C-alpha positions as YAML, in Angstrom:
chain: A
units: angstrom
residues:
- id: 1
  name: MET
  ca: [0.00, 0.00, 0.00]
- id: 2
  name: GLN
  ca: [1.31, 3.44, -0.88]
- id: 3
  name: ASP
  ca: [1.65, 6.22, 1.67]
- id: 4
  name: VAL
  ca: [-1.27, 8.60, 1.99]
- id: 5
  name: HIS
  ca: [-0.31, 12.17, 1.04]
- id: 6
  name: PRO
  ca: [-1.83, 14.66, 3.51]
- id: 7
  name: GLU
  ca: [-0.19, 17.64, 1.77]
- id: 8
  name: TRP
  ca: [-2.95, 17.50, -0.83]
- id: 9
  name: THR
  ca: [-6.01, 19.56, 0.12]
- id: 10
  name: GLN
  ca: [-9.43, 18.06, -0.39]
- id: 11
  name: VAL
  ca: [-12.36, 20.29, -1.31]
- id: 12
  name: ASP
  ca: [-16.00, 19.29, -1.62]
- id: 13
  name: PRO
  ca: [-17.15, 20.63, -5.00]
- id: 14
  name: ILE
  ca: [-20.73, 21.84, -5.23]
- id: 15
  name: GLY
  ca: [-22.78, 23.35, -8.04]
- id: 16
  name: HIS
  ca: [-24.37, 26.77, -7.88]
- id: 17
  name: ARG
  ca: [-27.92, 25.38, -7.71]
- id: 18
  name: ALA
  ca: [-27.07, 23.06, -4.83]
- id: 19
  name: ALA
  ca: [-25.39, 25.93, -2.96]
- id: 20
  name: VAL
  ca: [-28.45, 28.14, -3.47]
- id: 21
  name: GLY
  ca: [-30.66, 25.31, -2.23]
- id: 22
  name: MET
  ca: [-28.56, 24.98, 0.92]
- id: 23
  name: ARG
  ca: [-28.77, 28.74, 1.54]
- id: 24
  name: VAL
  ca: [-32.53, 28.74, 0.95]
- id: 25
  name: ALA
  ca: [-32.90, 25.97, 3.56]
- id: 26
  name: ALA
  ca: [-30.61, 27.84, 5.96]
- id: 27
  name: VAL
  ca: [-32.70, 31.02, 6.08]
- id: 28
  name: PRO
  ca: [-35.90, 29.56, 7.58]
- id: 29
  name: LEU
  ca: [-33.93, 27.42, 10.03]
- id: 30
  name: THR
  ca: [-32.07, 30.46, 11.29]
- id: 31
  name: LEU
  ca: [-35.24, 32.57, 11.45]
- id: 32
  name: ILE
  ca: [-37.11, 29.82, 13.30]
- id: 33
  name: GLY
  ca: [-34.31, 29.70, 15.83]
- id: 34
  name: ILE
  ca: [-34.22, 33.46, 16.37]
- id: 35
  name: ILE
  ca: [-37.98, 34.04, 16.39]
- id: 36
  name: GLY
  ca: [-38.62, 30.97, 18.50]
- id: 37
  name: GLY
  ca: [-36.04, 32.09, 21.03]
- id: 38
  name: VAL
  ca: [-37.60, 35.52, 21.35]
- id: 39
  name: LEU
  ca: [-41.13, 34.10, 21.64]
- id: 40
  name: SER
  ca: [-40.07, 31.52, 24.21]
- id: 41
  name: LEU
  ca: [-38.82, 34.29, 26.48]
- id: 42
  name: ARG
  ca: [-42.17, 36.03, 26.29]
- id: 43
  name: LEU
  ca: [-44.63, 33.13, 26.22]
- id: 44
  name: ALA
  ca: [-43.20, 30.23, 28.22]
- id: 45
  name: PRO
  ca: [-44.70, 29.98, 31.73]
- id: 46
  name: GLU
  ca: [-41.89, 28.16, 33.57]
- id: 47
  name: TRP
  ca: [-38.12, 28.72, 33.62]
- id: 48
  name: TRP
  ca: [-37.42, 25.13, 32.51]
- id: 49
  name: ALA
  ca: [-39.73, 25.55, 29.52]
- id: 50
  name: VAL
  ca: [-37.90, 28.76, 28.57]
- id: 51
  name: ALA
  ca: [-34.54, 27.01, 28.93]
- id: 52
  name: GLY
  ca: [-35.66, 24.03, 26.84]
- id: 53
  name: ALA
  ca: [-37.16, 26.22, 24.13]
- id: 54
  name: LEU
  ca: [-34.06, 28.43, 24.04]
- id: 55
  name: LEU
  ca: [-31.83, 25.40, 23.70]
- id: 56
  name: ALA
  ca: [-33.90, 23.98, 20.83]
- id: 57
  name: CYS
  ca: [-34.06, 27.36, 19.11]
- id: 58
  name: ALA
  ca: [-30.32, 27.92, 19.52]
- id: 59
  name: PHE
  ca: [-29.72, 24.52, 17.92]
- id: 60
  name: ALA
  ca: [-31.99, 25.37, 14.97]
- id: 61
  name: ALA
  ca: [-30.25, 28.71, 14.47]
- id: 62
  name: LEU
  ca: [-26.82, 27.07, 14.71]
- id: 63
  name: VAL
  ca: [-27.75, 24.47, 12.09]
- id: 64
  name: GLY
  ca: [-29.07, 27.21, 9.80]
- id: 65
  name: VAL
  ca: [-25.94, 29.35, 10.11]
- id: 66
  name: SER
  ca: [-23.70, 26.30, 9.64]
- id: 67
  name: LEU
  ca: [-25.59, 25.30, 6.52]
- id: 68
  name: TRP
  ca: [-25.17, 28.81, 5.08]
- id: 69
  name: VAL
  ca: [-21.44, 28.97, 5.87]
- id: 70
  name: ASN
  ca: [-20.86, 25.47, 4.46]
- id: 71
  name: ALA
  ca: [-22.66, 26.34, 1.21]
- id: 72
  name: VAL
  ca: [-20.65, 29.54, 0.75]
- id: 73
  name: ALA
  ca: [-17.32, 27.84, 1.49]
- id: 74
  name: ARG
  ca: [-17.99, 24.89, -0.81]
- id: 75
  name: GLU
  ca: [-19.18, 27.10, -3.66]
- id: 76
  name: LYS
  ca: [-16.12, 29.37, -3.29]
- id: 77
  name: ALA
  ca: [-13.74, 26.37, -3.28]
- id: 78
  name: THR
  ca: [-15.45, 25.00, -6.39]
- id: 79
  name: ALA
  ca: [-15.24, 28.36, -8.16]
- id: 80
  name: GLU
  ca: [-11.50, 28.49, -7.41]
- id: 81
  name: LEU
  ca: [-10.95, 24.90, -8.57]
- id: 82
  name: ARG
  ca: [-13.03, 25.06, -11.76]
- id: 83
  name: PRO
  ca: [-10.78, 27.34, -13.93]
- id: 84
  name: THR
  ca: [-7.46, 25.70, -13.02]
- id: 85
  name: GLY
  ca: [-8.54, 22.13, -12.34]
- id: 86
  name: ARG
  ca: [-9.19, 19.29, -14.68]
- id: 87
  name: ARG
  ca: [-11.69, 16.46, -14.50]
- id: 88
  name: VAL
  ca: [-10.23, 13.03, -13.88]
- id: 89
  name: SER
  ca: [-11.23, 9.58, -12.68]
- id: 90
  name: LEU
  ca: [-9.65, 8.47, -9.42]
- id: 91
  name: ARG
  ca: [-9.06, 4.75, -9.01]
- id: 92
  name: VAL
  ca: [-10.13, 3.30, -5.66]
- id: 93
  name: VAL
  ca: [-7.15, 1.39, -4.26]
- id: 94
  name: LEU
  ca: [-8.71, 0.56, -0.88]
- id: 95
  name: ALA
  ca: [-12.22, 0.79, 0.57]
- id: 96
  name: GLU
  ca: [-12.68, 0.60, 4.33]
- id: 97
  name: ASP
  ca: [-16.12, 0.37, 5.91]
- id: 98
  name: ILE
  ca: [-16.29, 2.94, 8.72]
- id: 99
  name: THR
  ca: [-20.06, 2.72, 9.13]
- id: 100
  name: ASP
  ca: [-21.48, 4.12, 12.32]
- id: 101
  name: GLU
  ca: [-25.09, 5.20, 11.87]
- id: 102
  name: MET
  ca: [-25.01, 5.65, 8.07]
- id: 103
  name: GLU
  ca: [-23.21, 3.49, 5.56]
- id: 104
  name: THR
  ca: [-19.86, 5.29, 5.27]
- id: 105
  name: PHE
  ca: [-16.58, 4.32, 3.65]
- id: 106
  name: ARG
  ca: [-13.04, 5.63, 3.78]
- id: 107
  name: LEU
  ca: [-11.80, 5.39, 0.22]
- id: 108
  name: HIS
  ca: [-8.12, 5.51, -0.66]
- id: 109
  name: LEU
  ca: [-7.90, 7.10, -4.11]
- id: 110
  name: LYS
  ca: [-4.90, 7.22, -6.44]
- id: 111
  name: LEU
  ca: [-4.30, 10.62, -8.03]
- id: 112
  name: PRO
  ca: [-3.53, 10.32, -11.76]
- id: 113
  name: ILE
  ca: [-0.25, 12.24, -11.69]
- id: 114
  name: GLU
  ca: [3.41, 11.33, -11.67]
- id: 115
  name: GLY
  ca: [4.24, 9.34, -8.58]
- id: 116
  name: GLY
  ca: [0.58, 8.43, -8.11]
- id: 117
  name: PRO
  ca: [0.01, 9.74, -4.60]
- id: 118
  name: VAL
  ca: [-2.88, 8.24, -2.64]
- id: 119
  name: VAL
  ca: [-5.41, 10.44, -0.83]
- id: 120
  name: GLN
  ca: [-8.32, 9.56, 1.47]
- id: 121
  name: HIS
  ca: [-11.99, 10.43, 1.09]
- id: 122
  name: ALA
  ca: [-14.49, 9.46, 3.80]
- id: 123
  name: CYS
  ca: [-18.03, 9.62, 2.51]
- id: 124
  name: SER
  ca: [-21.57, 8.26, 2.69]
- id: 125
  name: ALA
  ca: [-22.77, 9.71, -0.64]
- id: 126
  name: GLN
  ca: [-24.39, 7.20, -2.98]
- id: 127
  name: ARG
  ca: [-21.69, 7.52, -5.64]
- id: 128
  name: CYS
  ca: [-18.96, 6.78, -3.09]
- id: 129
  name: THR
  ca: [-20.75, 3.86, -1.43]
- id: 130
  name: ASP
  ca: [-21.39, 2.36, -4.88]
- id: 131
  name: ALA
  ca: [-17.67, 2.68, -5.68]
- id: 132
  name: ALA
  ca: [-16.80, 1.02, -2.36]
- id: 133
  name: HIS
  ca: [-19.16, -1.88, -3.05]
- id: 134
  name: ALA
  ca: [-17.73, -2.26, -6.59]
- id: 135
  name: PHE
  ca: [-14.13, -2.30, -5.29]
- id: 136
  name: PRO
  ca: [-11.73, -3.48, -6.73]
- id: 137
  name: GLY
  ca: [-11.75, -1.83, -10.11]
- id: 138
  name: SER
  ca: [-13.99, 1.11, -9.24]
- id: 139
  name: GLU
  ca: [-13.34, 4.76, -9.99]
- id: 140
  name: LEU
  ca: [-14.80, 8.09, -8.92]
- id: 141
  name: PRO
  ca: [-15.10, 11.30, -10.93]
- id: 142
  name: ALA
  ca: [-13.07, 14.15, -9.50]
- id: 143
  name: MET
  ca: [-11.38, 17.45, -10.19]
- id: 144
  name: ILE
  ca: [-7.72, 18.02, -9.51]
- id: 145
  name: ASP
  ca: [-5.45, 21.06, -9.63]
- id: 146
  name: GLU
  ca: [-1.86, 19.86, -9.54]
- id: 147
  name: SER
  ca: [-0.38, 23.37, -9.28]
- id: 148
  name: ARG
  ca: [-2.21, 24.09, -6.00]
- id: 149
  name: ARG
  ca: [-2.33, 20.45, -4.85]
- id: 150
  name: VAL
  ca: [-6.12, 20.53, -4.51]
- id: 151
  name: TRP
  ca: [-8.57, 17.78, -5.36]
- id: 152
  name: GLY
  ca: [-12.21, 16.88, -4.81]
- id: 153
  name: VAL
  ca: [-14.61, 14.06, -5.60]
- id: 154
  name: ILE
  ca: [-17.54, 15.21, -7.71]
- id: 155
  name: HIS
  ca: [-20.82, 14.03, -6.16]
- id: 156
  name: GLY
  ca: [-23.21, 15.94, -8.42]
- id: 157
  name: PRO
  ca: [-23.35, 18.67, -11.06]
- id: 158
  name: ILE
  ca: [-20.80, 21.42, -10.42]
- id: 159
  name: ASP
  ca: [-21.23, 23.60, -13.49]
- id: 160
  name: ARG
  ca: [-22.97, 26.90, -13.12]
...
């Protein structure tokens, strides 16, 4: 087995429509958290009810903000990778089942460049679990930018 090369940076490419969808979902979650928190302070009769409602609302707001930040970061990374990167197929050289609650695999993927470094991708997306089940001989679509040492598995459409 070849050494895994951590000096390569993995990004999670996402298309513009998917990023917009994530941001659209983030807005109501965040608003529910904020509005629910304010209303719980005014309407809840007992201190424990206020505390429970505030905790639930804070969680909803945190999920909404995290979803927004994740969408922006993924779309920015994709926009930076798209002009300089090239589409490739990465050969799966090892598939490890790391399933906890969802079916998840750690895939060792060989980059198609000189020296053939191996990188890791842990994922539960359908495309990746299918590649793990089809191992050996499976491949995953990806983008790679050798000049910046950046790569990412393509899980869905990434064009604008």
